[in-house]
N, C-alpha and C positions, 0 to 999 in steps of 0.2 A: 505494499499501499504507500503510495506517496498525498504526502498534506503539501498543499500548496500553495503558503502566505500570499501571493498576487495574481487575484483573477484577470485582470486586467489585461486582454490579448494573448493572455495564455492557454494554453489547454492543449488535450492529447488527442491525435488522430486514434482510429481505431487501431494502428500497428505497433502504437508506443511511442512515435517520433512524439517529442514534446514542439510546439511550435516550431511548425514545418513552413520553411521558408517561403514568401511570394516570387511569384517569377520576379525577377530584374534584372537587367543591364548596364552594367557599367560600360566606362568611355573604352577599355580595353577588348570590348566586345566578350564578357563572361558575364553566364547566366546561371545563377540557382534557381532549381524548380522544383516545384510540389507537383503531384499526379493531377490537381485537376484544375491549375493553369496552364496544364500545357496548349491549349487554344491563345492563351495571352502570348506566348512564345512567337506564334505564324500574324498577331498581331501587332506586335513592335518590327518583327520583318516585316512585313508588309507597309508599315507606318514609313518604312526606312527605305522604301524604294528596292530592297532587297529581295532576291530570290530564297524560294524556302529549300531547296535540297541541294545545292552546290555551293562553292567558294569559286567562283568567276569574276570575269572581269570586270562588273560592274558591284562586286562587293572588295573592297581593300584590305580588309581584315576576318581573318577566319574568326569561326563564330564557335563561342567552347564555354562550355556547363560545366557544375558544379553543385554540390548538393549530396542530400541522401538518397535522392530518386534515382544517379547517378548506379547506385548497385543495381538495377535494371535499366541500360541505355537504351533497350533494344525499341522500346515503344516510338522514340523520338530519334533514334540513332541516323535518320538520316538527313535530321536537320542539323547537327554539329560538323563543326570537322575535327572536335578534339572534346574527351569532357577529363574532369579532374577526379578521379577515385579514392575517396578518405580525405585526413588533414591536407589543406591545400597551401597553410602558409608558405615552405621551400619550394614545393610545387609549381606554383605560381611565379617565383621569384626566374627558376631557372627555363621555365618555359618562355618567359620576356625576355632571359638574356640570352635562350638562342633566338629568338624571334628577331632579336634587334642583330645578331652578329649577320645573320642569315639577309636580314636587308642589307646591310652595310656592303656585303659580297657583290650584292647584285643582281644575285640567281632569279629564275624567273621561275625555276623548277619546287614547286609548291609541295609537290611530294617529298623531294629531298627534307623540304622544312618539316613536315609531320612525320616521315622516317626519324628524324634525330629528335620531335618532340617523345615518339614511341620508346625511345629507348632510359626515359626518365620514370623511375618509378611511381605510378600513381596516374601515368598518362594512359588514356585509354584513346586510338584512333579508330570507328567503327568501321570508316573505306577499308581497312585494312584487314575483315571478316566480312566474306560473302556468303549470304548466308541461302541455306537449303531446304526441304520439307520432304520430309518421306512419306509414305502410304501412309502414316498416322495422322499427319498431319504436323508432326514435331518441328520444329525449328534446330535446326543443323550450325554450325558456324564454320565453314573454310579459314583459314587463315592461309593470308597473301603471301605471309613470311614465317619460315620455319623458326626463327627464333623468337618470336612473336605470335605467341600461341595462344594467352591471357595477358590479363591487365591487372597487378597487384598493388593491392591499397598502399597508399601514403602513411605513415604513420608517424607523428612527432611524437618521439622518445620522451625528450624533455618540456616540459611545457614554460615552467622557469625561461628557458632559451630559446621560446616561439617569441617571433614577434604580437604584440598588443598593443589596441589604440592608446596612449594614454591621452591621446586629445582627440577624440570623436567628433564627428561631423553633426551638428545637433540642427537637424531643419528646421527653418520658421515656421510651418506648420506643426499640428499636433499627429503623428504617426500613433501607432499603435502603440508601440512598445516606446514609449515616451518616459526614457529613465537610464540610466548609465546603468550597465550590464556587465557585470565582472564575472568569468568562465571560471568556477573558481577548482573545477574538474570535469576532466573528459575521459567518458566511459565508463562500467557500471558494471559489478563481481554479483549483480545479485542472480542473474541467468531467469530472468521471467523470459518464461518461453513465448508468450506473442510478442516480444517488444526488439522490434529491427533496430534499434538504436542501440539499445543493450548489448545484441549483435556484433555491428560493424564497426561500434566506436570504440571494439577492447584493445589492448588493457586499459583496466584503470591508471588515469596521472594524473595526479595532485598539484594545483601552485601551490608553491608554500604560503603560508601567511605573508611574511617580511614583503613578498613579491605581490601580492594581493592588496596591501594595506600601501603600498609605495603609488600601486596603482591608481587606487581612489582617492589619493590626498590629490595628484598630478589628474585626474580625470575631472575630479569634481571641482578643484581649480579654473580647469580649461571651459569646462560647460557650463556649469551653474543650476547643475540637475540638483530637484530637491528628492529624488529618489534612486537608491543601490538598491538592485538585481542582482541576487548572487548565486548563480545558473550553473547547475551541472545535471547528470539523470536524476539526480539523487544527492541533492545536496546536503542532508540529514546526515550521509554516512561520510561527508571530508570529515577526515580525524580531527583537525581542529576546529571544529566549526564553534564550541565553545569558547576559545582565546580568540578566536578571527572576530564573533561579536561584538564580546566586551572591547575590545581597543577598538571596532570601527563607530560602535556606540561613544567611547571618551569624545570622538570629531563628529560626527553627529545628531548627538544629542542637541548639543548646545547649539549646531545651524539649521535645527530642523529637518533634520535629511533623515528620513525615512529608510528602513531597512527590510527589505521582502527578501525569501525564501521559497522559489516557488517549486520547489520539490522537497518535499519529508516524508522521509518514512515513520510507518507506527515503530513508535521503539527510539528512536533518536528525538523526537519533541518534546524533549520533559520542559515542564512547568518553566524552567529557570529559563529557558529558550524563546517561551511564549513570552516569558516576561519584558526580555529583551529586545523582540519586535515587538512590541505596541509600546514601546518607550516613549516614541514621538507620536504614532499613531496605529493604531492598527486597519493593516492591511483586509484584502478579503482570503479567504481560509479554504483550500479545496483540500479534499481527501479523495482518492482516487483506489478502494477497495478491490474493484472491476469485476466480483465476484459477489454475489449475494452469500454464498454455500460456502463449505469449508471445502467438501469434495471438488468441486470446482476452479478454488483456490490452491487446493493440492494439485492439479491439475495442470494448471498453470504455470507452478512453481512459484505462486507470490510468498509463499512462506511467510505469511501473519496469520494470527486468526484473530476468533471473533471478540474476543477480549482486548486484542492490540487495537481492533477501530474504535471499540466500546471506550476505552481511556483517551485515546487522542483525541472522540469527541468530546467528553466529556472534561477535560483537563480545557479544551478551547471555552466550553462556553463557561468555564469557573474563569475563565482567565478576561474575559469579560468582551467576545465575541459573539453577537447575535444570529450571524447569517452563516452556516456551515455548507459549501457543495460538494455535492459525492458525484463522482463521476462512475460509471459501467457499462459495460458490455456486452453484447449479445449476439449469437451465433459463435461461442466460441468451441473448439474441438470438446467430442464429449457431453456436451450441455442436454440437459433434461430438460425436461418443464417443470421439475420440480426443482432445480437448480437456478430458473427464472421466478417461481415463487417465494423461493428463498433473499431475493433480494427485498423485496417488498417489506417481507419478513424483520430483515436487517433494518429498513428507515423505521419500520413500526417499534422496535426494540429501541432504536435511538434516538427517538423520542418523547420514551420514557425517562431521562436524563434528567437531572433536577437543572436546571438553565435553560432548558429549550421548552419552555412551555410557553407563555403566552405569549412573551418577546421575543425567543429564539424561532429561528428561521432553520429549515432543511429545504435545498435545491437539491433536485436529481437528476441529472442530466443522463441518457443513455444512447450509444451509439453502436452500431453494427460494425463487430469484428471483422476485422482485412486480413487473410494470411499472408504475410507477407514474404519476400525474398528475403533470402537466407537466415529462417529460421529454423525453430525445428517443426513450424507447423505451416511451412511453403509446402508441405504437398496434400494439407487438407482442403476442403471446397469450403468456398464460401455461402453461407444458405444464401436461398431467394429474397428477391423486396419482397414478395409475398408473407413470405413467413416471417423474414425479420418485422415488416409491418403490423401482424397478427400479435408479436411476442412485445413489441415496444408499447402497441395501442392496449394490450388487455395489463398490462405494467402500469399507464396513463392511469384507465380506469379505478384500478385498487390504490395507484397511492393518490391522486385526488381525494377521496374519503377521506385523506387523514389530515386534521386541520395542523395548518403551517406548515406544510409541506409543496411544495413547488416542484413542476414539472417541464423537461424540456430533451427534447431528441433531436437527433440530423438524421434527415430524411435518409430513407432507406435508396432511393434513387441516386443521390450523389457515392452513396458506399459506395454501390454497383459500381458505377463509375471508377470511383477510387481504384477499387478491385481488379477491372478491364485490364486499365493502366499500370498498375501495380506489375501485374501476374502476365501482361502480352510482350508477342515480338515484334518485328519491325514489318508484319504485315499490316499494325495497326497505324502506318502512316498517314495509309490513303485517310482512312477514318479520322483521319485527326483532321487532314486539308478539308475532307466533304463538311463534317462539323463545321469548322473555322469559315467556312464558304457560305455556310446557312445562316450564318448569325451568332453561332454560338463564343462567349466573353465571356471572362470572371467569373466561370464555373465554380468556383469554390466560395462563392456569397451566390446566399440562398434566393434572395432578390432578383439575381440575374440567371440563376439557374435554369436553363429550357430543355427539361428529358423531352420531352416532346420534338424537338430538334435533333437529340442525341441518339431518339427511336427511330424519326426516318433516316438521317445518315447510316447508322447501323445494317438497318434493311437495304439502304440503293447500294452499300458499301457489300454485301453479302457474308457479315462478322457473324462469326459465329463466336456469341459472348460467352454462353454456358462454356465450351472448350476452355475459357482461361479459368473461368471463376468455379464453373460446378461441378467438373470434376474432383474425383479423387485422384491423387498421383500417382503413379508406381514409384516406388523408390530409385526403379533402374532406369527409368526414361532420363530424355535431355531436358535442362532446362535453360528459356532461353539466356538466364544469366548465369549459366556453369562455368561460361569463361572470364568473368569477372572474379575474383581472389582477393575475399577478404579478411584472409588468415584462418578465421573459424573453420574446420576442415567435413564434408560432409559425413566423416562418422560421428562427429561428435553430435551433429545435427540428428541424424537417425535415433542415436541414443537418447536422445532426449525426447524425438518424438515417441518413443518406447516406453519409454517412463511415462511420458504424460496419458497414456493411454490404461496405467496401471496407480495413479496418480502418484509415483516413487520423486520424493525432493531430490533437488539437488543442489550441496551447500555452496555458502559464499566464499569465494575461494579468495576474498581479504583477508579470512578470519582461519578459513581451515586450508585444505589440501589441494592442490593444484586437478584443475578438472581437469585438463588436456585436452581441450575445446583447440590446439595450436595455435593458436597466435603468437604466445609471447614465444622470441627463440632463447631468453635469458640474459643474452647478450648484450643487443642495443636493444631491442623490446623488451620490457617486463612491467609489469605493477611499480608505480611510484608514489608509494606510501609516507604522508609526510608524520614525521616523529609526532605525537600527542605530547602536548604543552601540558605540563605538573602542575596540578587541582591547583595550588597558592598563586600559581602567578595569573589566576581568572579571577577577574571582576565579578564579585556575583551580584547582581541586579537587586535592587531594594524595589520593593511592591510599593507601586506609584510614584515613585520619586521620580524629579524633575529637576535638571540642573537649570541655578537661577541666568537669566538674563546677566551679558555683561552689563557692566555700566549704571548707572542709577535710572534717574528719570528719565524714558523717553526724548527726546529733542524730534520736532516738524521739519524737515524740511519741504521746500517748495523748490521743483526742479520744473525749468520751461525746456518744450524741446519744440523742435519741428519735422513735421512728419512729408516728405519730398518725394517727387517722382517714383522710381519702382516700388517705395514705402509704402504709396498710399493704398497700395492694394491690399495690406494688411489689416485683416478685420479687426475688432476692438480689444478681444479674447487673444487673439494671437501677440497684437502688442505688448500688450500687458504681460503676458508671458517671456517677450524678448527681454523687456527690462527687468522683472523681476529676475532672466539668468543671468543678466548683464550684473543687476550689482552683487548678486553672490556669487560669480565669479568675482568680482572685485574685491569683495572680501568686506563688502560696507553690511554691516552689524542692523540688520533690520529687527525691528521688534516684529511681532508675531499674537495671534489672536491663542486662546486659549480654546480648548475643547476638543471634538473628536478630530479633527483635521483642521489642525493649524495652520492658518494664512498667514502672507505677511500684510503689514498693515502698512496699503497705499490705496490711496484717493484720485480716485480719476475724474475729468468732469464729465460734461454728454459724449458721447463715444462719435468719431469723427462715420459718417455712413464711406465703406468700400470704394477706394476711386479717389475719393476728396481728399487735397492736398490741402496741407495748413504750414505759415509761416511762424505760427507759435501757438505753444498748448500746453498747460500745466497738469502737475500732478504732485499732491503733498504722499510724503512717506516721514515714519518716526524711526529712529533710529536708537540704539540703546547705549553706543560706544561712542569712543574720541573718534570724529570722523570730520575734517574740514570741509564747508561747503564747497569752497573755490576748487578743491582737487578732486571732486565726484565728477563734473563734466568731462575730463580729460579720463579718468577712469573708465567712465561707460564708453564714450564715443569710441577709444579702443576693441570695443565688445559690441558693438551695436553692428548691425548691417546697414549698407549705403541706403539713405535715404533717412535714416532715424538719426537725430543728433541735439544732443542736448544744449542747449545757447547756453544755460546760468543758473547758478543754484544759489539759494539762501537761507538763511533762518526764515523760516514761512511767519507773518503775522498771525496775532491771535483771533480766533475765529468771528470775535466779534466786528475786528475790521479786515476784513478781507472783503475786497472788494468785489461786488458783482455784478458781473455785465449785463447791461438791460438790450444789448444789440450787440450783432456781430456782422461785419462787411465780407463780400465776395467777389473774387472775379471769376468769372466763366464765359468759356474761349469755346467757340464751334470750333468742328474740325471743318466740313464740306459746307455749312449753311452761311449766312449772313442775321443782322438781327431787323428786322420788318420794322420799318417808320410807324406803322399802324399800332404797334405793340407798346413804343412811347406815346403815343394820343391819348391808348385808349385809359392807358394807367393815368394821363393827366386829367382826361374830361370826367372819367367815372367816378359816380360815389362810391360804388360800393363793387369787390371783384369776390363773387365767391371762389370760394379753393377747396374740394371735397376734398380727404382723406381715408383712406383705412386701413386700417391698424391690423396683426395678424390676426388676430380674435373675430374678425371680418367685422366690424364697428368703424361706421361712417361718420366724421364728423368735417362741418363745413366751418371755416373761416374766412372773412372778410380781411384781402389782400390788399385795400387801399387804408389797413389796419397796422398789418403786419409788417409790411415794405414801405420803410421812412424815408426810403432815398432809390434813386436811379439814373446811374450814369451811362452813356456811351464813351468806352474807349476808343473802339475800331471799328469799321462795318461786325467785325467775329467777333467784338468782345464787348460787356458788359460788365462794372461793376455795379449791387445792391450793396443795402442792408437793412437787414434784417431782426424786428424782436425776436430776443429771446428767451421772453419771459414765458414760463410754461402756460399754455391753455391758448399762447396766442405766438406759439413759434411754427412758421411755415419754412419749408424746405428750399433751397433754392432750385431745386431743378422742378418743383412744383408751379413757385412761383414764374420763373421763365415758361413752362406747357401752358400755365394758362392766359398769360401777355400774349405771347408772340405763336402759341399751339407747334412749339417745337417737339418730332414725334419722339418715343423712348430710345430707338432705338440712334439717333441723331443724339440724345440728352447721356446718353449709355457711351458714347463717344467723346464726349465735351469733357475739358480742360478744366478742372472747378478747384480756385482755389481759395481758402479762409485766409484773410488777410490779417 
């Protein structure tokens, strides 16, 4: 079982891969892909005017893929020139070096470049393998070169020596994973039989706490993030987790930086660790029992008991968490109806825990299991969409009867497609092109998912989907991914398959004997476990403690800034976030609110509409430590994006002495039109000019433009200046005023340049 203390953007797919990466393209032409985003590959290639299937004269760079999906690259092998299998830190650097030398040599033979790349461990060249199909429909690959018959996974033996970004790029917008992410370890020793990540990232390799503390210090200073997420497949197994958390909290509690541990297992989540997590604020809390019955958990080698789950939930409610999320899978090998019913029984038992009553809530999430390549379950079939739907809805009907229980599930149709692409071969490339041409995009997002279009494409291409998803595969038949060597031997996977059928467990090689999976050579590659820190060096948290703010009474500063050029397209919340991160990165000691989620004490005026510039805006902030107002502009401007610039900072006057502007002046310049004289005449002659506005709630309000518009002046044929009241209830937007006077269309107004003077 894994307990994750941060829900935002986290989650597990049905294979056990946590946080599968979305499709992305870098400037080097490198993709990281996830099965349900395969159509996005073609979308990006098409948008760039590049051919789908070959590296040609119109494509100046080779297209490269990476990420966990490359452990079965065949369904998309036709679209890539090279794929990185395994850890990419050193592989990408080697590939880049070869590419640069090849370009400098002036050679035009692209196969020569691919041949050089194929000699780098961790690089797969799809065009160097020719597919064939026997009478049973099984794909076999014939290598074109006798010295390149398989692609072996690359593995970084020592993470402390591997590069890690200590100044990561911070996006202006708000992405899903909007926090500092520190990888504390790679690989897992638990051996869950459903988990692809637990197999393909072996062996476990931990970063030292000294390295992690150094990275966190420099990364927080460069980014201004308010959240740190400690990542690994099972963060609670990290040998120095208690020491690391106590040392991080020494720094993070005073700066109000929250720490989340997205993957914790029962037995590793102590009350002391929970208290450390909640010192700044309680993040979300997710527990993944995976199965409801002990028999099923034994079959998948989860190696946890009902009591482990019960104790973890009890401790979480006792520590103050009010919402617990439970994650389960249906359709796993050997599953019976009793195993499915046991999920509801387990939830019913957990509802009886003290603290899970009137305020406590349990959210249950269910997904359909997908037997992924390179796992002991790779030979098992995936259950049908109909069977998955029946089991999910039966669970829904049972769980929704329980007070305080929420229920969510992933569409079985999405799981079906993920299984098809995870377990398919090169024949699926035609299906991908067909589905893309029908309009399939962003299939991993349920609001964009069009199963009807996929069904049409499958029928038109004659794809036998059940051949890839519903068959029990023979242990001796060729698999589409046999030529990808992850290090884990087929013999080990077969042994684990047999153990699953009998419910026999396999121990944790971190604490027990080697399980002979085949990954380690115990020379260059072996488990790397940090030495445990003595208990006396670990700070014991005090319940409910909080370090006092630095300094004494907070001072209030007033900052004046301009928002121009490209910065005018920042929304108000995005802009506030940029300022907060710049202030934190600059080390300015902000005052914070109290309560569940402490927030920095900043106060902005009326938000500017997106697209509007301003020559001078202001906001107020409270600081708790020594900082000179004159130093603030330079500190912030070095950390703010182009177009957002602090002009001045001063100690704010008392609230009673702060002048409130009764009007604001705007300049508006049209792009392709001019202002008609009739509009100026109308403003001069009319006694009343009604302007109607409809708010977000659909309520319409009518104002008098003659009362709200104090001054109107022509600057040039395409530019005017106007002064508008800012009093509540009388304020009219510049665009509404121009539309009412001059009849300018919404399209033209959207292209106009509006500047608040």
